[in-house]
Structures are given as structure tokens and as C-alpha cells.
C-alpha positions as a Markdown table, in Angstrom:
| # | Residue | x | y | z |
|---|---|---|---|---|
| 1 | Unk | 0.0 | 0.0 | 0.0 |
| 2 | Unk | 1.3 | 3.5 | -0.9 |
| 3 | Unk | 2.1 | 5.9 | 1.9 |
| 4 | Unk | 0.4 | 9.2 | 1.9 |
| 5 | Unk | 2.4 | 12.3 | 1.2 |
| 6 | Unk | 0.8 | 13.9 | 4.2 |
| 7 | Unk | 0.3 | 11.9 | 7.5 |
| 8 | Unk | -3.2 | 11.9 | 8.9 |
| 9 | Unk | -3.7 | 13.4 | 12.4 |
| 10 | Unk | -4.6 | 11.1 | 15.2 |
| 11 | Unk | -8.3 | 11.0 | 16.2 |
| 12 | Unk | -10.1 | 10.0 | 19.3 |
| 13 | Unk | -7.4 | 7.8 | 21.0 |
| 14 | Unk | -6.4 | 6.0 | 17.8 |
| 15 | Unk | -10.0 | 5.2 | 16.7 |
| 16 | Unk | -10.9 | 6.0 | 13.1 |
| 17 | Unk | -14.1 | 7.1 | 11.4 |
| 18 | Unk | -14.7 | 6.9 | 7.7 |
| 19 | Unk | -17.0 | 9.9 | 7.5 |
| 20 | Unk | -15.8 | 12.9 | 5.5 |
| 21 | Unk | -17.4 | 16.3 | 5.1 |
| 22 | Unk | -17.4 | 17.8 | 1.7 |
| 23 | Unk | -18.3 | 21.4 | 0.8 |
| 24 | Unk | -19.0 | 22.9 | -2.6 |
| 25 | Unk | -19.7 | 26.7 | -2.5 |
| 26 | Unk | -21.3 | 28.3 | -5.5 |
| 27 | Unk | -22.4 | 31.8 | -6.4 |
| 28 | Unk | -26.0 | 31.3 | -5.2 |
| 29 | Unk | -25.7 | 28.2 | -3.1 |
| 30 | Unk | -23.5 | 26.1 | -0.8 |
| 31 | Unk | -23.8 | 22.4 | -1.3 |
| 32 | Unk | -22.3 | 20.1 | 1.4 |
| 33 | Unk | -22.5 | 16.4 | 2.2 |
| 34 | Unk | -21.3 | 13.6 | 4.5 |
| 35 | Unk | -19.9 | 10.5 | 2.8 |
| 36 | Unk | -18.5 | 7.1 | 3.9 |
| 37 | Unk | -16.7 | 4.7 | 1.7 |
| 38 | Unk | -20.1 | 3.1 | 1.1 |
| 39 | Unk | -21.5 | 6.3 | -0.3 |
| 40 | Unk | -23.6 | 9.3 | 0.6 |
| 41 | Unk | -24.9 | 9.7 | 4.1 |
| 42 | Unk | -26.3 | 13.2 | 3.9 |
| 43 | Unk | -26.5 | 16.0 | 1.3 |
| 44 | Unk | -27.8 | 19.5 | 1.6 |
| 45 | Unk | -28.1 | 22.5 | -0.7 |
| 46 | Unk | -28.2 | 25.9 | 1.1 |
| 47 | Unk | -29.5 | 28.7 | -1.1 |
| 48 | Unk | -28.2 | 32.2 | -0.8 |
| 49 | Unk | -30.5 | 34.9 | -2.0 |
| 50 | Unk | -30.1 | 38.5 | -3.0 |
| 51 | Unk | -29.6 | 39.5 | 0.6 |
| 52 | Unk | -26.2 | 37.9 | 0.7 |
| 53 | Unk | -25.2 | 39.5 | -2.6 |
| 54 | Unk | -26.2 | 42.9 | -1.2 |
| 55 | Unk | -24.6 | 42.3 | 2.2 |
| 56 | Unk | -21.2 | 41.5 | 0.7 |
| 57 | Unk | -21.4 | 43.7 | -2.4 |
| 58 | Unk | -18.0 | 45.0 | -3.4 |
| 59 | Unk | -16.2 | 43.0 | -0.7 |
| 60 | Unk | -13.6 | 40.2 | -1.1 |
| 61 | Unk | -15.2 | 36.7 | -1.5 |
| 62 | Unk | -13.4 | 35.4 | 1.7 |
| 63 | Unk | -15.3 | 38.0 | 3.7 |
| 64 | Unk | -18.3 | 35.5 | 3.4 |
| 65 | Unk | -16.4 | 32.8 | 5.2 |
| 66 | Unk | -18.1 | 33.1 | 8.6 |
| 67 | Unk | -21.5 | 33.7 | 7.1 |
| 68 | Unk | -21.4 | 30.6 | 5.0 |
| 69 | Unk | -19.8 | 28.5 | 7.8 |
| 70 | Unk | -22.6 | 29.5 | 10.0 |
| 71 | Unk | -25.2 | 28.4 | 7.5 |
| 72 | Unk | -23.4 | 25.0 | 7.2 |
| 73 | Unk | -23.2 | 24.6 | 11.0 |
| 74 | Unk | -26.9 | 25.3 | 11.3 |
| 75 | Unk | -27.8 | 22.8 | 8.6 |
| 76 | Unk | -25.5 | 20.2 | 10.3 |
| 77 | Unk | -27.1 | 20.8 | 13.6 |
| 78 | Unk | -30.6 | 20.3 | 12.1 |
| 79 | Unk | -29.4 | 17.0 | 10.7 |
| 80 | Unk | -28.0 | 15.9 | 14.1 |
| 81 | Unk | -24.3 | 16.7 | 13.8 |
| 82 | Unk | -21.9 | 19.0 | 15.5 |
| 83 | Unk | -19.5 | 21.2 | 13.3 |
| 84 | Unk | -16.7 | 18.7 | 14.1 |
| 85 | Unk | -18.7 | 15.7 | 13.0 |
| 86 | Unk | -19.9 | 14.1 | 16.2 |
| 87 | Unk | -23.5 | 13.1 | 16.1 |
| 88 | Unk | -25.6 | 15.2 | 18.5 |
| 89 | Unk | -28.4 | 12.6 | 18.4 |
| 90 | Unk | -28.5 | 8.9 | 17.5 |
| 91 | Unk | -27.0 | 8.6 | 14.0 |
| 92 | Unk | -28.9 | 6.0 | 12.0 |
| 93 | Unk | -27.5 | 7.1 | 8.7 |
| 94 | Unk | -24.6 | 4.6 | 8.5 |
| 95 | Unk | -26.2 | 1.6 | 6.7 |
| 96 | Unk | -23.0 | -0.3 | 6.3 |
| 97 | Unk | -22.2 | -0.6 | 10.0 |
| 98 | Unk | -23.8 | -2.3 | 13.0 |
| 99 | Unk | -25.7 | -0.1 | 15.4 |
| 100 | Unk | -22.9 | -0.5 | 17.9 |
| 101 | Unk | -20.3 | 0.7 | 15.4 |
| 102 | Unk | -22.5 | 3.4 | 14.2 |
| 103 | Unk | -22.9 | 4.7 | 17.7 |
| 104 | Unk | -19.1 | 4.6 | 18.3 |
| 105 | Unk | -18.4 | 6.3 | 15.0 |
| 106 | Unk | -21.0 | 9.0 | 15.8 |
| 107 | Unk | -18.7 | 10.1 | 18.7 |
| 108 | Unk | -15.7 | 10.7 | 16.4 |
| 109 | Unk | -14.9 | 13.8 | 14.3 |
| 110 | Unk | -14.5 | 13.9 | 10.6 |
| 111 | Unk | -11.8 | 11.8 | 9.1 |
| 112 | Unk | -11.1 | 14.7 | 6.7 |
| 113 | Unk | -12.9 | 17.6 | 5.1 |
| 114 | Unk | -12.8 | 18.5 | 1.4 |
| 115 | Unk | -13.7 | 21.7 | -0.4 |
| 116 | Unk | -14.1 | 22.7 | -4.0 |
| 117 | Unk | -10.8 | 24.1 | -5.4 |
| 118 | Unk | -10.8 | 27.7 | -6.3 |
| 119 | Unk | -9.0 | 30.0 | -8.7 |
| 120 | Unk | -5.5 | 28.9 | -7.9 |
| 121 | Unk | -2.4 | 28.8 | -10.2 |
| 122 | Unk | -2.4 | 26.0 | -12.9 |
| 123 | Unk | -2.2 | 22.6 | -11.2 |
| 124 | Unk | -2.1 | 18.9 | -12.0 |
| 125 | Unk | -5.2 | 16.9 | -11.3 |
| 126 | Unk | -5.3 | 15.2 | -7.9 |
| 127 | Unk | -6.1 | 15.7 | -4.2 |
| 128 | Unk | -4.3 | 18.6 | -2.6 |
| 129 | Unk | -3.7 | 19.4 | 1.1 |
| 130 | Unk | -5.0 | 22.8 | 2.1 |
| 131 | Unk | -2.1 | 24.8 | 3.6 |
| 132 | Unk | -1.3 | 28.4 | 4.5 |
| 133 | Unk | 0.2 | 29.1 | 1.1 |
| 134 | Unk | -3.0 | 28.0 | -0.6 |
| 135 | Unk | -5.2 | 30.1 | 1.7 |
| 136 | Unk | -3.0 | 33.1 | 1.1 |
| 137 | Unk | -3.3 | 32.6 | -2.7 |
| 138 | Unk | -7.0 | 32.5 | -2.4 |
| 139 | Unk | -7.0 | 35.6 | -0.2 |
| 140 | Unk | -5.1 | 37.6 | -2.7 |
| 141 | Unk | -7.4 | 36.4 | -5.5 |
| 142 | Unk | -4.9 | 37.3 | -8.1 |
| 143 | Unk | -6.8 | 35.1 | -10.6 |
| 144 | Unk | -10.2 | 36.4 | -9.8 |
| 145 | Unk | -12.9 | 36.5 | -7.2 |
| 146 | Unk | -15.4 | 33.6 | -7.3 |
| 147 | Unk | -17.4 | 31.7 | -4.7 |
| 148 | Unk | -15.3 | 28.6 | -5.4 |
| 149 | Unk | -12.4 | 30.4 | -3.6 |
| 150 | Unk | -14.3 | 29.7 | -0.4 |
| 151 | Unk | -14.1 | 26.0 | -0.7 |
| 152 | Unk | -10.6 | 25.4 | 0.6 |
| 153 | Unk | -11.0 | 27.9 | 3.4 |
| 154 | Unk | -14.3 | 26.5 | 4.6 |
| 155 | Unk | -12.8 | 23.0 | 4.5 |
| 156 | Unk | -9.8 | 24.1 | 6.6 |
| 157 | Unk | -12.1 | 25.8 | 9.1 |
| 158 | Unk | -14.1 | 22.7 | 9.8 |
| 159 | Unk | -11.1 | 20.4 | 9.6 |
| 160 | Unk | -9.1 | 22.3 | 12.1 |
| 161 | Unk | -12.0 | 22.1 | 14.6 |
| 162 | Unk | -12.1 | 18.3 | 14.1 |
| 163 | Unk | -8.3 | 17.7 | 14.2 |
| 164 | Unk | -8.3 | 16.5 | 10.7 |
| 165 | Unk | -6.7 | 17.5 | 7.3 |
| 166 | Unk | -8.5 | 19.6 | 4.7 |
| 167 | Unk | -8.2 | 18.9 | 1.0 |
| 168 | Unk | -9.3 | 20.2 | -2.4 |
| 169 | Unk | -9.8 | 17.8 | -5.4 |
| 170 | Unk | -9.3 | 18.6 | -9.1 |
| 171 | Unk | -9.6 | 22.4 | -8.7 |
| 172 | Unk | -11.0 | 24.5 | -11.6 |
| 173 | Unk | -7.5 | 25.4 | -12.6 |
| 174 | Unk | -6.4 | 21.9 | -13.3 |
| 175 | Unk | -4.3 | 22.2 | -16.4 |
| 176 | Unk | -3.4 | 19.1 | -18.5 |
| 177 | Unk | -3.5 | 20.8 | -21.9 |
| 178 | Unk | -1.1 | 19.7 | -24.6 |
| 179 | Unk | 1.3 | 22.4 | -25.6 |
| 180 | Unk | -0.3 | 23.2 | -28.9 |
| 181 | Unk | -3.6 | 24.0 | -27.2 |
| 182 | Unk | -2.0 | 27.0 | -25.4 |
| 183 | Unk | -1.3 | 29.3 | -28.4 |
| 184 | Unk | -4.0 | 31.8 | -29.0 |
| 185 | Unk | -2.8 | 33.4 | -32.2 |
| 186 | Unk | -1.0 | 36.2 | -30.5 |
| 187 | Unk | 2.2 | 36.0 | -28.3 |
| 188 | Unk | 0.6 | 38.8 | -26.2 |
| 189 | Unk | -2.3 | 36.6 | -25.2 |
| 190 | Unk | -2.1 | 33.0 | -24.0 |
| 191 | Unk | -5.1 | 30.6 | -23.7 |
| 192 | Unk | -5.7 | 29.8 | -20.0 |
| 193 | Unk | -7.2 | 26.5 | -18.8 |
| 194 | Unk | -10.0 | 27.1 | -16.3 |
| 195 | Unk | -13.0 | 24.8 | -16.3 |
| 196 | Unk | -15.1 | 22.2 | -14.5 |
| 197 | Unk | -12.4 | 19.7 | -14.0 |
| 198 | Unk | -13.9 | 18.1 | -10.8 |
| 199 | Unk | -17.2 | 16.9 | -12.3 |
| 200 | Unk | -15.7 | 16.4 | -15.8 |
| 201 | Unk | -13.0 | 14.0 | -14.7 |
| 202 | Unk | -15.3 | 12.3 | -12.2 |
| 203 | Unk | -17.7 | 11.5 | -15.0 |
| 204 | Unk | -14.9 | 10.3 | -17.2 |
| 205 | Unk | -13.7 | 7.9 | -14.5 |
| 206 | Unk | -17.3 | 6.7 | -13.8 |
| 207 | Unk | -17.8 | 5.9 | -17.5 |
| 208 | Unk | -14.5 | 4.0 | -17.6 |
| 209 | Unk | -15.5 | 1.9 | -14.5 |
| 210 | Unk | -18.8 | 1.1 | -16.2 |
| 211 | Unk | -17.0 | -0.1 | -19.3 |
| 212 | Unk | -14.6 | -2.2 | -17.2 |
| 213 | Unk | -11.7 | -0.2 | -18.5 |
| 214 | Unk | -9.1 | 2.3 | -17.2 |
| 215 | Unk | -9.8 | 6.1 | -17.8 |
| 216 | Unk | -6.2 | 6.3 | -19.1 |
| 217 | Unk | -7.1 | 3.9 | -22.0 |
| 218 | Unk | -10.0 | 6.0 | -23.4 |
| 219 | Unk | -10.5 | 8.9 | -25.8 |
| 220 | Unk | -13.5 | 10.8 | -24.6 |
| 221 | Unk | -15.4 | 14.1 | -25.1 |
| 222 | Unk | -17.1 | 15.4 | -21.9 |
| 223 | Unk | -19.7 | 18.1 | -22.1 |
| 224 | Unk | -20.3 | 19.8 | -18.8 |
| 225 | Unk | -23.4 | 22.0 | -18.9 |
| 226 | Unk | -24.0 | 24.0 | -15.8 |
| 227 | Unk | -24.0 | 27.7 | -15.1 |
| 228 | Unk | -20.7 | 27.5 | -17.1 |
| 229 | Unk | -20.1 | 25.2 | -20.0 |
| 230 | Unk | -16.9 | 23.2 | -20.4 |
| 231 | Unk | -16.4 | 20.9 | -23.4 |
| 232 | Unk | -13.2 | 18.9 | -23.1 |
| 233 | Unk | -11.2 | 16.2 | -24.9 |
| 234 | Unk | -9.6 | 13.4 | -22.9 |
| 235 | Unk | -6.8 | 11.1 | -23.9 |
| 236 | Unk | -4.4 | 9.1 | -21.8 |
| 237 | Unk | -6.1 | 10.0 | -18.6 |
| 238 | Unk | -5.6 | 13.8 | -19.2 |
| 239 | Unk | -7.9 | 16.6 | -20.3 |
| 240 | Unk | -5.8 | 17.7 | -23.2 |
| 241 | Unk | -7.9 | 20.6 | -24.5 |
| 242 | Unk | -11.2 | 22.4 | -23.7 |
| 243 | Unk | -12.8 | 25.7 | -24.0 |
| 244 | Unk | -12.0 | 28.0 | -21.1 |
| 245 | Unk | -14.4 | 30.2 | -19.2 |
| 246 | Unk | -14.2 | 33.1 | -21.6 |
| 247 | Unk | -14.4 | 30.9 | -24.7 |
| 248 | Unk | -16.7 | 28.5 | -26.3 |
| 249 | Unk | -20.5 | 28.3 | -26.1 |
| 250 | Unk | -22.6 | 30.8 | -24.2 |
| 251 | Unk | -24.5 | 29.5 | -21.2 |
| 252 | Unk | -27.2 | 30.5 | -18.7 |
| 253 | Unk | -25.4 | 33.6 | -17.7 |
| 254 | Unk | -22.0 | 33.7 | -19.5 |
| 255 | Unk | -21.4 | 35.1 | -23.0 |
| 256 | Unk | -18.7 | 32.6 | -24.1 |
| 257 | Unk | -16.7 | 33.7 | -27.1 |
| 258 | Unk | -17.5 | 37.0 | -28.6 |
| 259 | Unk | -16.4 | 38.7 | -31.9 |
| 260 | Unk | -13.1 | 40.4 | -31.0 |
| 261 | Unk | -13.5 | 43.6 | -32.9 |
| 262 | Unk | -17.1 | 44.1 | -31.7 |
| 263 | Unk | -15.8 | 43.6 | -28.1 |
| 264 | Unk | -13.1 | 46.1 | -28.6 |
| 265 | Unk | -15.7 | 48.6 | -29.8 |
| 266 | Unk | -17.8 | 47.9 | -26.8 |
| 267 | Unk | -14.8 | 48.4 | -24.5 |
| 268 | Unk | -13.9 | 51.7 | -26.0 |
| 269 | Unk | -17.5 | 53.0 | -26.3 |
| 270 | Unk | -17.7 | 54.0 | -22.6 |
| 271 | Unk | -21.1 | 52.3 | -22.3 |
| 272 | Unk | -19.8 | 50.1 | -19.5 |
| 273 | Unk | -17.1 | 50.3 | -16.8 |
| 274 | Unk | -14.6 | 47.5 | -16.7 |
| 275 | Unk | -16.4 | 46.0 | -13.7 |
| 276 | Unk | -19.8 | 46.2 | -15.5 |
| 277 | Unk | -18.4 | 44.6 | -18.6 |
| 278 | Unk | -16.8 | 41.8 | -16.6 |
| 279 | Unk | -20.2 | 41.2 | -14.9 |
| 280 | Unk | -21.9 | 41.1 | -18.3 |
| 281 | Unk | -19.4 | 38.5 | -19.6 |
| 282 | Unk | -19.5 | 36.4 | -16.4 |
| 283 | Unk | -22.9 | 36.7 | -14.8 |
| 284 | Unk | -25.3 | 38.7 | -16.9 |
| 285 | Unk | -24.6 | 37.2 | -20.3 |
| 286 | Unk | -25.9 | 34.2 | -22.2 |
| 287 | Unk | -29.6 | 33.2 | -21.7 |
| 288 | Unk | -29.9 | 36.0 | -19.1 |
| 289 | Unk | -28.8 | 38.7 | -21.5 |
| 290 | Unk | -31.2 | 37.5 | -24.2 |
| 291 | Unk | -34.2 | 36.4 | -22.1 |
| 292 | Unk | -33.8 | 38.0 | -18.6 |
| 293 | Unk | -33.6 | 34.6 | -16.9 |
| 294 | Unk | -30.9 | 32.1 | -16.0 |
| 295 | Unk | -33.4 | 29.4 | -15.3 |
| 296 | Unk | -33.5 | 26.7 | -18.1 |
| 297 | Unk | -36.8 | 25.5 | -16.8 |
| 298 | Unk | -38.3 | 29.0 | -17.2 |
| 299 | Unk | -36.9 | 29.1 | -20.8 |
| 300 | Unk | -38.5 | 25.8 | -21.6 |
| 301 | Unk | -41.8 | 26.9 | -20.0 |
| 302 | Unk | -41.8 | 29.9 | -22.4 |
| 303 | Unk | -41.1 | 27.7 | -25.3 |
| 304 | Unk | -44.0 | 25.5 | -24.4 |
| 305 | Unk | -46.2 | 28.7 | -24.4 |
| 306 | Unk | -45.1 | 29.5 | -27.9 |
| 307 | Unk | -42.2 | 32.0 | -27.2 |
| 308 | Unk | -40.3 | 31.8 | -30.5 |
| 309 | Unk | -37.5 | 34.1 | -29.2 |
| 310 | Unk | -36.8 | 31.8 | -26.3 |
| 311 | Unk | -36.8 | 28.8 | -28.7 |
| 312 | Unk | -34.3 | 30.5 | -31.0 |
| 313 | Unk | -31.9 | 31.5 | -28.1 |
| 314 | Unk | -31.9 | 28.0 | -26.6 |
| 315 | Unk | -31.4 | 26.5 | -30.0 |
| 316 | Unk | -28.4 | 28.8 | -30.6 |
| 317 | Unk | -26.9 | 27.7 | -27.2 |
| 318 | Unk | -27.3 | 24.0 | -28.0 |
| 319 | Unk | -25.9 | 24.7 | -31.5 |
| 320 | Unk | -22.7 | 26.3 | -30.0 |
| 321 | Unk | -22.3 | 23.4 | -27.6 |
| 322 | Unk | -22.5 | 20.9 | -30.4 |
| 323 | Unk | -20.1 | 22.9 | -32.5 |
| 324 | Unk | -17.6 | 22.9 | -29.6 |
| 325 | Unk | -17.9 | 19.1 | -29.3 |
| 326 | Unk | -17.1 | 18.8 | -32.9 |
| 327 | Unk | -13.9 | 20.8 | -32.3 |
| 328 | Unk | -12.9 | 18.4 | -29.6 |
| 329 | Unk | -13.6 | 15.5 | -32.0 |
| 330 | Unk | -11.0 | 17.1 | -34.2 |
| 331 | Unk | -8.6 | 17.3 | -31.3 |
| 332 | Unk | -9.0 | 13.5 | -30.8 |
| 333 | Unk | -8.4 | 13.1 | -34.6 |
| 334 | Unk | -11.9 | 11.7 | -35.1 |
| 335 | Unk | -11.3 | 8.7 | -32.7 |
| 336 | Unk | -13.5 | 9.6 | -29.7 |
| 337 | Unk | -15.0 | 6.5 | -28.1 |
| 338 | Unk | -17.9 | 8.3 | -26.3 |
| 339 | Unk | -19.5 | 11.7 | -25.8 |
| 340 | Unk | -20.5 | 12.2 | -22.1 |
| 341 | Unk | -23.2 | 14.8 | -21.3 |
| 342 | Unk | -23.3 | 16.0 | -17.7 |
| 343 | Unk | -24.1 | 19.0 | -15.6 |
| 344 | Unk | -27.5 | 20.5 | -14.5 |
| 345 | Unk | -28.7 | 21.1 | -18.0 |
| 346 | Unk | -28.3 | 17.4 | -18.8 |
| 347 | Unk | -31.6 | 16.9 | -16.9 |
| 348 | Unk | -33.4 | 18.6 | -19.7 |
| 349 | Unk | -34.8 | 16.1 | -22.2 |
| 350 | Unk | -35.1 | 18.9 | -24.8 |
| 351 | Unk | -31.5 | 19.9 | -24.5 |
| 352 | Unk | -30.2 | 16.3 | -24.5 |
| 353 | Unk | -32.4 | 15.2 | -27.5 |
| 354 | Unk | -31.3 | 18.2 | -29.6 |
| 355 | Unk | -27.7 | 17.9 | -28.6 |
| 356 | Unk | -27.7 | 14.2 | -29.6 |
| 357 | Unk | -28.6 | 15.3 | -33.1 |
| 358 | Unk | -25.5 | 17.4 | -33.2 |
| 359 | Unk | -23.0 | 15.0 | -31.7 |
| 360 | Unk | -24.0 | 11.4 | -32.0 |
| 361 | Unk | -22.2 | 11.1 | -35.3 |
| 362 | Unk | -19.0 | 11.5 | -33.3 |
| 363 | Unk | -19.4 | 8.5 | -30.9 |
| 364 | Unk | -22.1 | 6.9 | -28.7 |
| 365 | Unk | -23.6 | 9.4 | -26.3 |
| 366 | Unk | -24.0 | 8.7 | -22.6 |
| 367 | Unk | -25.9 | 11.1 | -20.2 |
| 368 | Unk | -24.9 | 11.7 | -16.6 |
| 369 | Unk | -27.4 | 14.4 | -15.4 |
| 370 | Unk | -26.4 | 16.7 | -12.6 |
| 371 | Unk | -23.1 | 17.8 | -11.1 |
| 372 | Unk | -22.0 | 15.0 | -8.8 |
| 373 | Unk | -19.2 | 17.1 | -7.4 |
| 374 | Unk | -19.8 | 16.2 | -3.7 |
| 375 | Unk | -19.2 | 12.6 | -4.5 |
| 376 | Unk | -16.2 | 13.4 | -6.6 |
| 377 | Unk | -14.7 | 15.4 | -3.6 |
| 378 | Unk | -15.3 | 12.5 | -1.3 |
| 379 | Unk | -13.8 | 9.9 | -3.7 |
| 380 | Unk | -10.7 | 12.1 | -4.0 |
| 381 | Unk | -10.3 | 12.2 | -0.2 |
| 382 | Unk | -10.8 | 8.4 | 0.2 |
| 383 | Unk | -8.2 | 7.7 | -2.5 |
| 384 | Unk | -5.7 | 9.5 | -0.2 |
| 385 | Unk | -7.0 | 8.1 | 3.1 |
| 386 | Unk | -6.7 | 4.5 | 1.6 |
| 387 | Unk | -3.2 | 5.1 | 0.2 |
| 388 | Unk | -4.3 | 4.8 | -3.4 |
| 389 | Unk | -3.1 | 8.3 | -4.2 |
| 390 | Unk | -0.6 | 10.6 | -2.5 |
| 391 | Unk | -1.9 | 14.0 | -1.3 |
| 392 | Unk | -0.2 | 16.8 | -3.2 |
| 393 | Unk | 0.8 | 20.3 | -2.1 |
| 394 | Unk | 1.0 | 23.4 | -4.3 |
| 395 | Unk | 4.4 | 23.4 | -5.8 |
| 396 | Unk | 6.7 | 26.3 | -5.4 |
| 397 | Unk | 6.4 | 27.1 | -9.1 |
| 398 | Unk | 2.6 | 27.0 | -8.7 |
| 399 | Unk | 2.8 | 29.7 | -6.1 |
| 400 | Unk | 4.6 | 32.3 | -8.2 |
């Protein structure tokens, strides 16, 4: 068995628990869950309304740490857990253990805590220990402010209280691109790899397990369709190319790629400040800019009521996603073995049916609705706890 790169702290007189807490903060919600090796024990989705946005408007993202932590603590308490993981009432949610063992485990803190990785320097895929250097990088937010920056810091807060380690898994800045994918066409502007690596790679691994094969053996196209859209090409166990957050298809509230000269004109017109333009590109674009809603269900409701404009906008978004998948098929030299559709929009029969028509010529299509990022976080932690994978640290070159 491999030794972990980071030793685990002792817990409760040498006893061990296999429960981990995982936290996935987003712009309008914080999802968290409790997992054992047998699977999900608890999952919750805390919604954050306009009151939070107004309360913290103009302030650094990490200023929301205690606010969000308090919401998680309240939800844990409601489910019968203390912030450190001990059950505050009889825990009957451990189906793989006897009642005696469940009771004993209920008195132990988390084995580890994992958070979604934020806007860090480019990193390899894997499970990373949260340390002071990582927290400082997120505090400085040199690569941007986003709710995902809270993931590592929230994980560390709960882990320290439990005497456990905190981790992130496959952060959004995982960069496995091949060298030729980095050139943009100008030496003044490099393409930057930022995308939904956590769910994308988890779905790719899941498909490989279902096929009885290794992820490293497969050539795959993975289409993640959430509030942001990442279409990626996978070969040899690596995500060798993808659209980045400012490229590719438009989504529920992001513009995706825009005509460069028209964007230059918009920048120089004085119609928007830099902050307003950034918000338009990443928050008020896409479906929202055209239709005034980010909610795909609302768009589909309008289509059912005969709204031709809503139908045309949705069709354009699906068209762009299909076109991007075609580009990734070219990256794989026409030898993709499957196209995997995932993310929240993959729940939509309309979107999936239409997208199939654009991409099923490439390879067989498999659908994995939703964003199973909580499970992906837990699986990454258990790979470390079980010695299957060594925990990594941010390398010195990553911190520059």
C-alpha cells in the first residue's frame, strides 16, 4: 500500500471514522455532504438569495467565510451533527455498520474535510492538502474572485476544529492541456485553462468503470453543462484541451466567445465600466442577457407557451455546444469512443435530445445528469486516506 504524502492526524485515541465532510460553494448556493466509503450519508443545498449579494457587495469573497460557515453549521445541527462531525443525536444514517459501530463512529470527528478548489495557479489533477500558502493565494485572489475560492478555506475551518486535514480535489485550474492548445494566435495573449475539472474527470472515471476499462485507456469528449459550460477532450487520462471560461458556447449567464472587434468597440465606447463589462461577460450574459432569466426550466416553459424568441436563443446555445464538441472530436483526430453529457442542463430532455442530433455522429452518447461534485470530492479524499493516491501540495512554481 502506498504511503500518503501527508500523514493523517490522530483521532479519538487512535480510533478512526470513515466519514468525511465535503463542501462545494457556488455563487447562489453552498452544497455540502457527508460521505463514507459506502456512499452518501447526507447531502444538503443551502440557497443564498439577493440578501447575501447585497450584504457583501464590493467586498472580497473570503469575507463571506463566517457567514457561509454559520449556514453549514446550522444545517449540520438540524441533521444531528456538531460542526466537528460528532453526532448530536443517535446517528442511524450509516447503513454499512452495525448499530454499535454506528454509535461509536458517531462520537468521532470527521476523518477529513474537502472543499471545491478555487481560482489557484495552474495545477495537476489530484487531491491537494490545504495549507497556508493555498489560503494566502485565495485571499489575494490574483486570478479572480469567485465563490469557489471559499471551498478550501471553509474546509480548513471545519477540519481544524475536528483535528483533521483539509483537501481540495481537481480544482477549476487543473491544467493538463497539450502544448499546442495554449497558443491563441498572439504571443501577447495565452489561452488559460480554467473549467469544470472536478465533475468532468469524475464522470470520465465513472464511465471508464462502467466499461470495465481504465480512464487512461479511453478517448472521450465530456460536455459539462452547468452555469458555465466546459467541453473537453480526454486522452491518456488527461484533459488535453477544452474551452476556457471566456471561450466557447454561451451558457445560462455567460457570454462565451465574442467577436473580438465588436468587443473592442464595446470596451472603447464608454457604455460600461470594466467591472460592468466583466459582470456582463460572467454573470449577466448568455440566456440571461437575451431572455432575462438564467433558469433553463423557465426558458422551456416559455417555449411551451409559444415563445419563438426563447426557442431561438436556446437552439443557438445548443448549436454552439454541439459545435464545440465537434472541435474536440478534431482534437482527438476523429477517434472519440464516447461523448458524455453531464451537468445540470443534462436533466433537460429537450437539450439532450437536440444535442444528440449534433454530436451522436462523433461517438455513442451517454448522459450523466447533474453535477456529482460532492461525491467526486469524497472519492478524491478516500483515495488519499486509503493510500491509493498521495496527497499533493501546491508546488513552489505554482505559487509564483
